[in-house]
N, CA, C and O atoms as a GROMACS GRO file, in nm:
protein
  400
    1MET      N    1  -9.026 -11.626 -10.041
    1MET     CA    2  -8.956 -11.533  -9.994
    1MET      C    3  -8.924 -11.536  -9.840
    1MET      O    4  -9.019 -11.534  -9.762
    2LYS      N    5  -8.801 -11.541  -9.795
    2LYS     CA    6  -8.759 -11.537  -9.641
    2LYS      C    7  -8.795 -11.399  -9.593
    2LYS      O    8  -8.774 -11.300  -9.663
    3GLU      N    9  -8.856 -11.394  -9.459
    3GLU     CA   10  -8.876 -11.265  -9.390
    3GLU      C   11  -8.722 -11.194  -9.376
    3GLU      O   12  -8.619 -11.255  -9.346
    4GLY      N   13  -8.733 -11.072  -9.402
    4GLY     CA   14  -8.619 -11.009  -9.383
    4GLY      C   15  -8.527 -10.975  -9.525
    4GLY      O   16  -8.443 -10.885  -9.528
    5ASN      N   17  -8.553 -11.046  -9.618
    5ASN     CA   18  -8.485 -11.061  -9.710
    5ASN      C   19  -8.574 -10.971  -9.869
    5ASN      O   20  -8.536 -10.981  -9.985
    6PHE      N   21  -8.670 -10.906  -9.828
    6PHE     CA   22  -8.755 -10.866  -9.935
    6PHE      C   23  -8.685 -10.771 -10.017
    6PHE      O   24  -8.719 -10.752 -10.133
    7CYS      N   25  -8.584 -10.708  -9.961
    7CYS     CA   26  -8.537 -10.574 -10.056
    7CYS      C   27  -8.389 -10.599 -10.097
    7CYS      O   28  -8.319 -10.509 -10.145
    8CYS      N   29  -8.342 -10.733 -10.076
    8CYS     CA   30  -8.201 -10.747 -10.099
    8CYS      C   31  -8.169 -10.724 -10.248
    8CYS      O   32  -8.055 -10.686 -10.274
    9HIS      N   33  -8.259 -10.744 -10.351
    9HIS     CA   34  -8.246 -10.747 -10.481
    9HIS      C   35  -8.307 -10.635 -10.539
    9HIS      O   36  -8.287 -10.627 -10.660
   10LYS      N   37  -8.386 -10.534 -10.483
   10LYS     CA   38  -8.475 -10.441 -10.506
   10LYS      C   39  -8.395 -10.302 -10.493
   10LYS      O   40  -8.319 -10.278 -10.400
   11THR      N   41  -8.421 -10.221 -10.592
   11THR     CA   42  -8.385 -10.065 -10.582
   11THR      C   43  -8.490  -9.990 -10.597
   11THR      O   44  -8.594 -10.035 -10.645
   12THR      N   45  -8.477  -9.863 -10.558
   12THR     CA   46  -8.597  -9.767 -10.566
   12THR      C   47  -8.543  -9.634 -10.647
   12THR      O   48  -8.458  -9.561 -10.597
   13GLU      N   49  -8.593  -9.613 -10.759
   13GLU     CA   50  -8.557  -9.464 -10.828
   13GLU      C   51  -8.647  -9.367 -10.736
   13GLU      O   52  -8.766  -9.387 -10.710
   14ARG      N   53  -8.578  -9.271 -10.697
   14ARG     CA   54  -8.636  -9.154 -10.621
   14ARG      C   55  -8.612  -9.021 -10.696
   14ARG      O   56  -8.512  -8.994 -10.762
   15SER      N   57  -8.722  -8.942 -10.675
   15SER     CA   58  -8.706  -8.820 -10.744
   15SER      C   59  -8.598  -8.735 -10.669
   15SER      O   60  -8.563  -8.765 -10.555
   16GLU      N   61  -8.544  -8.626 -10.738
   16GLU     CA   62  -8.444  -8.546 -10.684
   16GLU      C   63  -8.490  -8.486 -10.557
   16GLU      O   64  -8.411  -8.475 -10.463
   17LYS      N   65  -8.619  -8.445 -10.549
   17LYS     CA   66  -8.677  -8.386 -10.428
   17LYS      C   67  -8.672  -8.474 -10.329
   17LYS      O   68  -8.636  -8.437 -10.217
   18GLU      N   69  -8.703  -8.594 -10.351
   18GLU     CA   70  -8.735  -8.697 -10.231
   18GLU      C   71  -8.585  -8.732 -10.190
   18GLU      O   72  -8.549  -8.746 -10.073
   19TYR      N   73  -8.510  -8.743 -10.289
   19TYR     CA   74  -8.345  -8.781 -10.251
   19TYR      C   75  -8.293  -8.688 -10.157
   19TYR      O   76  -8.246  -8.728 -10.051
   20LYS      N   77  -8.298  -8.546 -10.191
   20LYS     CA   78  -8.241  -8.443 -10.131
   20LYS      C   79  -8.309  -8.445  -9.989
   20LYS      O   80  -8.232  -8.441  -9.893
   21SER      N   81  -8.438  -8.450  -9.965
   21SER     CA   82  -8.501  -8.442  -9.844
   21SER      C   83  -8.446  -8.546  -9.748
   21SER      O   84  -8.404  -8.514  -9.637
   22LEU      N   85  -8.447  -8.676  -9.794
   22LEU     CA   86  -8.404  -8.785  -9.720
   22LEU      C   87  -8.250  -8.764  -9.678
   22LEU      O   88  -8.211  -8.791  -9.564
   23MET      N   89  -8.159  -8.709  -9.787
   23MET     CA   90  -8.015  -8.697  -9.767
   23MET      C   91  -8.004  -8.586  -9.657
   23MET      O   92  -7.917  -8.601  -9.571
   24ASN      N   93  -8.086  -8.477  -9.654
   24ASN     CA   94  -8.084  -8.380  -9.567
   24ASN      C   95  -8.108  -8.415  -9.413
   24ASN      O   96  -8.051  -8.365  -9.316
   25ARG      N   97  -8.206  -8.514  -9.415
   25ARG     CA   98  -8.266  -8.565  -9.277
   25ARG      C   99  -8.151  -8.635  -9.216
   25ARG      O  100  -8.117  -8.610  -9.100
   26LEU      N  101  -8.084  -8.731  -9.296
   26LEU     CA  102  -7.980  -8.820  -9.266
   26LEU      C  103  -7.854  -8.721  -9.211
   26LEU      O  104  -7.800  -8.742  -9.102
   27SER      N  105  -7.826  -8.640  -9.278
   27SER     CA  106  -7.708  -8.545  -9.261
   27SER      C  107  -7.739  -8.480  -9.126
   27SER      O  108  -7.653  -8.478  -9.039
   28ARG      N  109  -7.845  -8.432  -9.109
   28ARG     CA  110  -7.883  -8.359  -8.963
   28ARG      C  111  -7.877  -8.478  -8.830
   28ARG      O  112  -7.831  -8.451  -8.719
   29ILE      N  113  -7.929  -8.603  -8.863
   29ILE     CA  114  -7.912  -8.719  -8.777
   29ILE      C  115  -7.770  -8.731  -8.745
   29ILE      O  116  -7.723  -8.719  -8.632
   30GLU      N  117  -7.704  -8.754  -8.854
   30GLU     CA  118  -7.559  -8.785  -8.836
   30GLU      C  119  -7.478  -8.673  -8.754
   30GLU      O  120  -7.386  -8.697  -8.676
   31GLY      N  121  -7.520  -8.566  -8.781
   31GLY     CA  122  -7.474  -8.445  -8.695
   31GLY      C  123  -7.508  -8.456  -8.566
   31GLY      O  124  -7.419  -8.436  -8.483
   32GLN      N  125  -7.634  -8.488  -8.525
   32GLN     CA  126  -7.688  -8.518  -8.398
   32GLN      C  127  -7.599  -8.615  -8.325
   32GLN      O  128  -7.539  -8.584  -8.222
   33ILE      N  129  -7.592  -8.737  -8.386
   33ILE     CA  130  -7.508  -8.836  -8.346
   33ILE      C  131  -7.339  -8.790  -8.299
   33ILE      O  132  -7.286  -8.815  -8.190
   34ARG      N  133  -7.289  -8.730  -8.395
   34ARG     CA  134  -7.168  -8.675  -8.352
   34ARG      C  135  -7.164  -8.585  -8.238
   34ARG      O  136  -7.070  -8.580  -8.158
   35GLY      N  137  -7.266  -8.515  -8.234
   35GLY     CA  138  -7.292  -8.423  -8.125
   35GLY      C  139  -7.294  -8.511  -7.976
   35GLY      O  140  -7.225  -8.481  -7.878
   36ILE      N  141  -7.376  -8.608  -7.983
   36ILE     CA  142  -7.397  -8.700  -7.877
   36ILE      C  143  -7.256  -8.759  -7.828
   36ILE      O  144  -7.217  -8.763  -7.711
   37LYS      N  145  -7.194  -8.798  -7.928
   37LYS     CA  146  -7.046  -8.851  -7.906
   37LYS      C  147  -6.954  -8.762  -7.835
   37LYS      O  148  -6.881  -8.801  -7.745
   38GLY      N  149  -6.958  -8.630  -7.881
   38GLY     CA  150  -6.883  -8.540  -7.834
   38GLY      C  151  -6.922  -8.502  -7.699
   38GLY      O  152  -6.839  -8.453  -7.622
   39MET      N  153  -7.066  -8.524  -7.658
   39MET     CA  154  -7.116  -8.496  -7.519
   39MET      C  155  -7.046  -8.606  -7.434
   39MET      O  156  -6.988  -8.579  -7.329
   40VAL      N  157  -7.055  -8.727  -7.481
   40VAL     CA  158  -7.001  -8.851  -7.399
   40VAL      C  159  -6.834  -8.812  -7.363
   40VAL      O  160  -6.781  -8.822  -7.253
   41GLU      N  161  -6.779  -8.770  -7.477
   41GLU     CA  162  -6.625  -8.764  -7.467
   41GLU      C  163  -6.608  -8.647  -7.368
   41GLU      O  164  -6.506  -8.652  -7.300
   42ARG      N  165  -6.693  -8.542  -7.350
   42ARG     CA  166  -6.682  -8.433  -7.245
   42ARG      C  167  -6.742  -8.456  -7.123
   42ARG      O  168  -6.755  -8.367  -7.040
   43ASN      N  169  -6.783  -8.581  -7.104
   43ASN     CA  170  -6.839  -8.622  -6.981
   43ASN      C  171  -6.966  -8.529  -6.925
   43ASN      O  172  -6.985  -8.492  -6.809
   44VAL      N  173  -7.043  -8.504  -7.036
   44VAL     CA  174  -7.165  -8.417  -6.998
   44VAL      C  175  -7.275  -8.499  -6.929
   44VAL      O  176  -7.299  -8.615  -6.963
   45TYR      N  177  -7.338  -8.437  -6.835
   45TYR     CA  178  -7.434  -8.481  -6.755
   45TYR      C  179  -7.525  -8.564  -6.821
   45TYR      O  180  -7.566  -8.527  -6.931
   46CYS      N  181  -7.574  -8.697  -6.761
   46CYS     CA  182  -7.646  -8.789  -6.834
   46CYS      C  183  -7.760  -8.757  -6.880
   46CYS      O  184  -7.791  -8.796  -6.993
   47THR      N  185  -7.846  -8.680  -6.803
   47THR     CA  186  -7.984  -8.641  -6.860
   47THR      C  187  -7.978  -8.541  -6.970
   47THR      O  188  -8.078  -8.515  -7.038
   48ASP      N  189  -7.858  -8.483  -6.989
   48ASP     CA  190  -7.840  -8.384  -7.116
   48ASP      C  191  -7.816  -8.454  -7.231
   48ASP      O  192  -7.841  -8.402  -7.339
   49ILE      N  193  -7.760  -8.593  -7.223
   49ILE     CA  194  -7.722  -8.671  -7.320
   49ILE      C  195  -7.846  -8.753  -7.356
   49ILE      O  196  -7.869  -8.790  -7.471
   50LEU      N  197  -7.927  -8.780  -7.249
   50LEU     CA  198  -8.042  -8.866  -7.287
   50LEU      C  199  -8.151  -8.784  -7.359
   50LEU      O  200  -8.228  -8.844  -7.435
   51ILE      N  201  -8.163  -8.647  -7.339
   51ILE     CA  202  -8.248  -8.551  -7.408
   51ILE      C  203  -8.220  -8.546  -7.552
   51ILE      O  204  -8.310  -8.548  -7.636
   52GLN      N  205  -8.083  -8.540  -7.580
   52GLN     CA  206  -8.017  -8.547  -7.716
   52GLN      C  207  -8.051  -8.678  -7.785
   52GLN      O  208  -8.087  -8.675  -7.903
   53VAL      N  209  -8.043  -8.782  -7.725
   53VAL     CA  210  -8.069  -8.922  -7.767
   53VAL      C  211  -8.219  -8.932  -7.810
   53VAL      O  212  -8.252  -9.001  -7.906
   54ALA      N  213  -8.305  -8.864  -7.738
   54ALA     CA  214  -8.462  -8.863  -7.759
   54ALA      C  215  -8.478  -8.781  -7.876
   54ALA      O  216  -8.566  -8.813  -7.956
   55ALA      N  217  -8.401  -8.671  -7.901
   55ALA     CA  218  -8.433  -8.592  -8.028
   55ALA      C  219  -8.379  -8.679  -8.129
   55ALA      O  220  -8.444  -8.689  -8.233
   56VAL      N  221  -8.266  -8.748  -8.117
   56VAL     CA  222  -8.222  -8.832  -8.242
   56VAL      C  223  -8.336  -8.943  -8.275
   56VAL      O  224  -8.368  -8.969  -8.391
   57ASN      N  225  -8.386  -8.996  -8.178
   57ASN     CA  226  -8.503  -9.108  -8.209
   57ASN      C  227  -8.621  -9.026  -8.275
   57ASN      O  228  -8.679  -9.075  -8.372
   58ALA      N  229  -8.652  -8.925  -8.233
   58ALA     CA  230  -8.773  -8.848  -8.290
   58ALA      C  231  -8.725  -8.825  -8.448
   58ALA      O  232  -8.802  -8.850  -8.541
   59ALA      N  233  -8.603  -8.779  -8.467
   59ALA     CA  234  -8.562  -8.753  -8.595
   59ALA      C  235  -8.560  -8.888  -8.675
   59ALA      O  236  -8.602  -8.887  -8.791
   60LEU      N  237  -8.518  -8.994  -8.626
   60LEU     CA  238  -8.520  -9.122  -8.715
   60LEU      C  239  -8.672  -9.156  -8.738
   60LEU      O  240  -8.713  -9.197  -8.847
   61ASN      N  241  -8.750  -9.136  -8.633
   61ASN     CA  242  -8.889  -9.169  -8.657
   61ASN      C  243  -8.944  -9.084  -8.760
   61ASN      O  244  -9.017  -9.145  -8.838
   62SER      N  245  -8.930  -8.968  -8.780
   62SER     CA  246  -8.972  -8.895  -8.882
   62SER      C  247  -8.915  -8.924  -9.040
   62SER      O  248  -8.982  -8.923  -9.144
   63PHE      N  249  -8.772  -8.948  -9.023
   63PHE     CA  250  -8.730  -9.016  -9.140
   63PHE      C  251  -8.810  -9.142  -9.198
   63PHE      O  252  -8.856  -9.149  -9.312
   64ASN      N  253  -8.820  -9.244  -9.093
   64ASN     CA  254  -8.910  -9.355  -9.121
   64ASN      C  255  -9.049  -9.324  -9.180
   64ASN      O  256  -9.094  -9.387  -9.276
   65LYS      N  257  -9.115  -9.226  -9.119
   65LYS     CA  258  -9.250  -9.184  -9.160
   65LYS      C  259  -9.256  -9.140  -9.313
   65LYS      O  260  -9.339  -9.173  -9.397
   66GLU      N  261  -9.139  -9.050  -9.330
   66GLU     CA  262  -9.124  -8.980  -9.481
   66GLU      C  263  -9.111  -9.102  -9.572
   66GLU      O  264  -9.188  -9.120  -9.667
   67LEU      N  265  -9.009  -9.187  -9.540
   67LEU     CA  266  -8.969  -9.296  -9.624
   67LEU      C  267  -9.092  -9.399  -9.640
   67LEU      O  268  -9.124  -9.436  -9.753
   68LEU      N  269  -9.154  -9.441  -9.536
   68LEU     CA  270  -9.260  -9.515  -9.548
   68LEU      C  271  -9.382  -9.481  -9.640
   68LEU      O  272  -9.438  -9.562  -9.714
   69ALA      N  273  -9.415  -9.349  -9.624
   69ALA     CA  274  -9.515  -9.286  -9.680
   69ALA      C  275  -9.489  -9.275  -9.854
   69ALA      O  276  -9.580  -9.284  -9.936
   70GLU      N  277  -9.360  -9.256  -9.883
   70GLU     CA  278  -9.333  -9.249 -10.026
   70GLU      C  279  -9.326  -9.409 -10.065
   70GLU      O  280  -9.368  -9.449 -10.174
   71HIS      N  281  -9.281  -9.480  -9.986
   71HIS     CA  282  -9.280  -9.616 -10.026
   71HIS      C  283  -9.415  -9.684 -10.078
   71HIS      O  284  -9.434  -9.759 -10.174
   72ILE      N  285  -9.509  -9.630  -9.977
   72ILE     CA  286  -9.652  -9.674  -9.995
   72ILE      C  287  -9.706  -9.603 -10.130
   72ILE      O  288  -9.766  -9.665 -10.217
   73ARG      N  289  -9.678  -9.475 -10.135
   73ARG     CA  290  -9.730  -9.405 -10.250
   73ARG      C  291  -9.674  -9.453 -10.382
   73ARG      O  292  -9.747  -9.462 -10.480
   74ASN      N  293  -9.545  -9.485 -10.388
   74ASN     CA  294  -9.484  -9.535 -10.514
   74ASN      C  295  -9.483  -9.686 -10.524
   74ASN      O  296  -9.561  -9.745 -10.598
   75CYS      N  297  -9.390  -9.750 -10.446
   75CYS     CA  298  -9.350  -9.883 -10.455
   75CYS      C  299  -9.472  -9.968 -10.444
   75CYS      O  300  -9.508 -10.040 -10.537
   76VAL      N  301  -9.542  -9.960 -10.322
   76VAL     CA  302  -9.655 -10.045 -10.303
   76VAL      C  303  -9.766 -10.034 -10.399
   76VAL      O  304  -9.818 -10.137 -10.442
   77VAL      N  305  -9.811  -9.908 -10.440
   77VAL     CA  306  -9.910  -9.881 -10.533
   77VAL      C  307  -9.869  -9.942 -10.671
   77VAL      O  308  -9.949 -10.006 -10.739
   78ARG      N  309  -9.742  -9.921 -10.705
   78ARG     CA  310  -9.707  -9.983 -10.837
   78ARG      C  311  -9.712 -10.137 -10.834
   78ARG      O  312  -9.751 -10.202 -10.931
   79ASP      N  313  -9.679 -10.184 -10.739
   79ASP     CA  314  -9.656 -10.336 -10.731
   79ASP      C  315  -9.808 -10.400 -10.720
   79ASP      O  316  -9.846 -10.506 -10.769
   80ILE      N  317  -9.866 -10.326 -10.659
   80ILE     CA  318 -10.048 -10.382 -10.654
   80ILE      C  319 -10.086 -10.385 -10.793
   80ILE      O  320 -10.133 -10.486 -10.846
   81ARG      N  321 -10.065 -10.269 -10.858
   81ARG     CA  322 -10.124 -10.252 -10.995
   81ARG      C  323 -10.055 -10.346 -11.095
   81ARG      O  324 -10.114 -10.373 -11.200
   82GLU      N  325  -9.941 -10.394 -11.070
   82GLU     CA  326  -9.876 -10.496 -11.145
   82GLU      C  327  -9.911 -10.628 -11.107
   82GLU      O  328  -9.867 -10.723 -11.172
   83GLY      N  329  -9.995 -10.647 -10.997
   83GLY     CA  330 -10.048 -10.772 -10.949
   83GLY      C  331  -9.960 -10.856 -10.844
   83GLY      O  332  -9.988 -10.969 -10.804
   84LYS      N  333  -9.856 -10.787 -10.811
   84LYS     CA  334  -9.747 -10.835 -10.709
   84LYS      C  335  -9.808 -10.835 -10.582
   84LYS      O  336  -9.762 -10.754 -10.502
   85ASP      N  337  -9.909 -10.914 -10.540
   85ASP     CA  338  -9.965 -10.915 -10.411
   85ASP      C  339  -9.862 -10.948 -10.287
   85ASP      O  340  -9.893 -10.916 -10.172
   86GLU      N  341  -9.752 -11.007 -10.314
   86GLU     CA  342  -9.649 -11.023 -10.209
   86GLU      C  343  -9.599 -10.904 -10.147
   86GLU      O  344  -9.538 -10.906 -10.040
   87THR      N  345  -9.627 -10.789 -10.219
   87THR     CA  346  -9.586 -10.662 -10.162
   87THR      C  347  -9.669 -10.621 -10.040
   87THR      O  348  -9.624 -10.539  -9.960
   88ILE      N  349  -9.782 -10.674 -10.026
   88ILE     CA  350  -9.872 -10.667  -9.913
   88ILE      C  351  -9.810 -10.702  -9.797
   88ILE      O  352  -9.793 -10.622  -9.705
   89GLU      N  353  -9.766 -10.842  -9.795
   89GLU     CA  354  -9.714 -10.910  -9.700
   89GLU      C  355  -9.564 -10.838  -9.652
   89GLU      O  356  -9.524 -10.834  -9.536
   90GLU      N  357  -9.505 -10.793  -9.748
   90GLU     CA  358  -9.365 -10.720  -9.716
   90GLU      C  359  -9.396 -10.596  -9.648
   90GLU      O  360  -9.315 -10.555  -9.564
   91LEU      N  361  -9.515 -10.521  -9.674
   91LEU     CA  362  -9.548 -10.394  -9.604
   91LEU      C  363  -9.576 -10.438  -9.471
   91LEU      O  364  -9.527 -10.376  -9.377
   92VAL      N  365  -9.656 -10.549  -9.449
   92VAL     CA  366  -9.708 -10.599  -9.321
   92VAL      C  367  -9.591 -10.626  -9.238
   92VAL      O  368  -9.588 -10.574  -9.126
   93VAL      N  369  -9.486 -10.704  -9.279
   93VAL     CA  370  -9.365 -10.724  -9.205
   93VAL      C  371  -9.291 -10.606  -9.168
   93VAL      O  372  -9.239 -10.597  -9.057
   94ILE      N  373  -9.284 -10.505  -9.268
   94ILE     CA  374  -9.218 -10.385  -9.241
   94ILE      C  375  -9.280 -10.308  -9.124
   94ILE      O  376  -9.215 -10.265  -9.028
   95LEU      N  377  -9.414 -10.295  -9.141
   95LEU     CA  378  -9.478 -10.234  -9.029
   95LEU      C  379  -9.476 -10.294  -8.890
   95LEU      O  380  -9.481 -10.223  -8.790
   96GLN      N  381  -9.469 -10.414  -8.885
   96GLN     CA  382  -9.444 -10.490  -8.763
   96GLN      C  383  -9.316 -10.469  -8.698
   96GLN      O  384  -9.305 -10.458  -8.576
   97LYS      N  385  -9.214 -10.463  -8.783
   97LYS     CA  386  -9.080 -10.438  -8.725
   97LYS      C  387  -9.052 -10.278  -8.688
   97LYS      O  388  -8.964 -10.240  -8.611
   98LEU      N  389  -9.142 -10.197  -8.756
   98LEU     CA  390  -9.134 -10.057  -8.720
   98LEU      C  391  -9.216 -10.025  -8.582
   98LEU      O  392  -9.189  -9.928  -8.511
   99MET      N  393  -9.306 -10.106  -8.559
   99MET     CA  394  -9.380 -10.082  -8.441
   99MET      C  395  -9.325 -10.166  -8.330
   99MET      O  396  -9.402 -10.174  -8.233
  100LYS      N  397  -9.222 -10.224  -8.320
  100LYS     CA  398  -9.159 -10.283  -8.198
  100LYS      C  399  -9.114 -10.172  -8.094
  100LYS      O  400  -9.060 -10.204  -7.988
   0.00000   0.00000   0.00000
């Protein structure tokens, strides 16, 4: 399997609670991005925009942590129990990408 193509054919069934939580986080992030765009359009002072960008980065990191935790608890554990050891390499690659 080529690096970067691990999930091209996979899907994940999520609980309603997990789905709603992830979608709520993404909606907030989307709103923050629109807010930053508006700040640029209004010529807001650079440091004020940078503070908002830092908040978006923190929100994205929080989203990643939640998604990664659920991935490990569900997908990784299931695959290991089913003998799919390639999931470990997939997880290693994902962690390396997240830590850049």
